N, C-alpha and C positions, 0 to 999 in steps of 0.2 A: 241510251244503250242497249246495245241488241238483247234478246231472250238469252237467258244462260240455255247453255244445252251443253251437256258430257258426253262424250263417246266414251265409254268403259274399254276402247280394248288401246285407246292413246294418251288415256289420262289417269292420273295418279292423285291419292293423298295422300297428302305427309302431313305428321303429327309429330308436333316438334317439344320435344320435352316435358312429358308430363310422368313427371317423378312427383313421388309423394313430397315432395318437400316443397315441392312448389303450389301445388293445386290439393293436396288434404289438409283436414284440422290437425296438427300436432307438429304439421313440416318446417323446417327452418326458416324457408322464408314464404310462406304462407302467410303471416301477420302483416305482412309490406304488400302482399294484392291480393288482400280478402278485401278490402271496403272496393275496391273496381271490379274484381272478379266477381261478386255476388249482385253488385247493380247492375252489371249484364249479362248476369246468368252464364259463366265463361265455359264451367266444369260441365253443366246438361248440355249446354249445348257443341260441346265437343264431342260430348257423346252420341248427340244428333246425329250427325254429322255426320262420325265414326259408323253408324248403325245403320244410314244412310247409303252412306259410301258401299259400305260390305253387300248391303242388299242389293244395289245394282251393278256389282261384282266389279265394281274397279279394284286393283291394287293399293292394296296399303303400303305404305313404306314411312319407318319413325326413325326420326333425325335429333339421336338424344345428345347432352351434354357429357362431356369427361366426367367418370364421377371420380373425386376424389379419394388416391390414394397415397399413403403414408410416402413423403418424398418428391410427390411433384413439385415440380417448378425448381426443385432446392440449387440445380446446378445450370437453370437456363440463366443466359447471360442479360435479357430481358423478357421480363414480366410485364405486359399489357394491365392496368387499372382492373379491370374484370375479371380478368384472370387472378391476380392479387385476392380481393374479396373471395372471389370463391375458395382460392385455398386458407385463406383464415378460417372462413367461416365453416371449412370442412364440411362444403355443400354438396350432394346426391354421395355419398360417402358410400364407398364400395361395400357390399357386407352389413348395409345396416339397411332398416326401412328407408328411410328418406330416399335412399339411391336406387329405389326399386319402382318400376310402374307403378302407377296407383291402379288398383284393380281390374276399374273399367277398361284400362285402355293396357291390356297387359297385350301381347300381338298374339292372333288367331294363327293357326297353323296356315303355313305360307304368305304370311305375313313378311315383310323383309325391315330388319334391322340395322341401318346404316352405321358403318362405325363411328362412335363418338368425336363429334366434334370441340376443338379445344379452349374453342373462343366464343366467338357466335355465330358465323354462317353452319346450317347443316352440312352445305358443300365442300368451306375450306380444310385441305387434309383429309379426304372422307372417301366414299366411293359413294356418296348418294349419284353422284351423276351418272357413275358407270351403273348402280343398277337400275337406275331409272332408263338411260336407255336400251341397254339390255333387254329391259322387257316394253320395249316400244312407246316409251311414255313419252308426248311433248309436251304435255300439259298439267299443272296441277293446281291441287287445292289446296291450302296451307292452314292448319288451325294449330295453337298453341301457344304456348310459353318464351320470351315476356315479347309484347308489342315491338319497344323501339330497338330491343338489340337481337334474340335470337332470331326473330320473326323477320323483322327489317333487313337484317342481313341476310336471311337465308333468302326471298324476294328478293334480295336486290343482285344478288351472285343466278341466281335461278336465271332471271332478264339477261343476264349478262351471257349465260351459257346458250339464252334461245329457247326458255319455255315459255307456256304460256301461263299466268299467276290469276288465279283469283285469293283475295283472301277472306275469309268472311270472321268481319266485324266485331259480328260480340260471342266469337270464339276462340279471343284473345284474350291476354286481359295484362297488367302492368302497375306499377306503385303509383301512378296517379293518374287523373285525368287527364292532364296537360300533357305527359306524356303519351298518352292514348293518342289527344290531337295532336301533337305532333307528328309520330308514326301513322295512325291512319288518316290524315289531313295533310298532312304538309309533306309527309318523304315519301310514301309508300306508293300514292297517285302518280308517280314516275316511273314506275317500275309494274306496279298493276295491271292488267289489265281488268279486273272487275275488284270491287272492295265492297261485299255484299252481306247482307242477314244471312244467320240460319236457317231460316224459313224461305229465303228463295235457293238459296243451293239444295235446301232439301228436296223441294217441290219440283227442281229440275231435273234429279236423279234420280224423283220417282215417274218423271214421264216415259 
């Protein structure tokens, strides 16, 4: 792999789903995520990448999952299993602490929050692609949750749309080591140009 290098004029950071329910103690989904997330220091690494991206003047984009609202999906003809699970758990419930950004990931002035995705891909039925293109972004660095669902789906869709993608493998997490392996070692290498550590990205952004 050639040395990492990122031009702030055409590179953006995409932060996926940094909700309290996912990555904060007391969050609804955190107990399922905790073991893997703590083993690879996912949340501190996400913070490091975000801080490095801001220091390097990269555009920052947030791709957030649809927050539960009363009546969601009730009139839908078909509901995907992952959507049904989120619906029953009331995941990321709008107006509650769990449905808020974890404090360290609240968007700064000028950072872009794309419209919420309904399933897994940050691109499907949202304005993320439009926002990236309007800001001249051709390459993206992806961090966040969950490796085998929203991260993988977003990375696949990005590749289909022609973006060059870097995934920061210790700034994502999952429910098990097996799921992390499937996402990072089997599936995403087909779509991401680079799957690297936080230290590699931070060093490249500081260069």
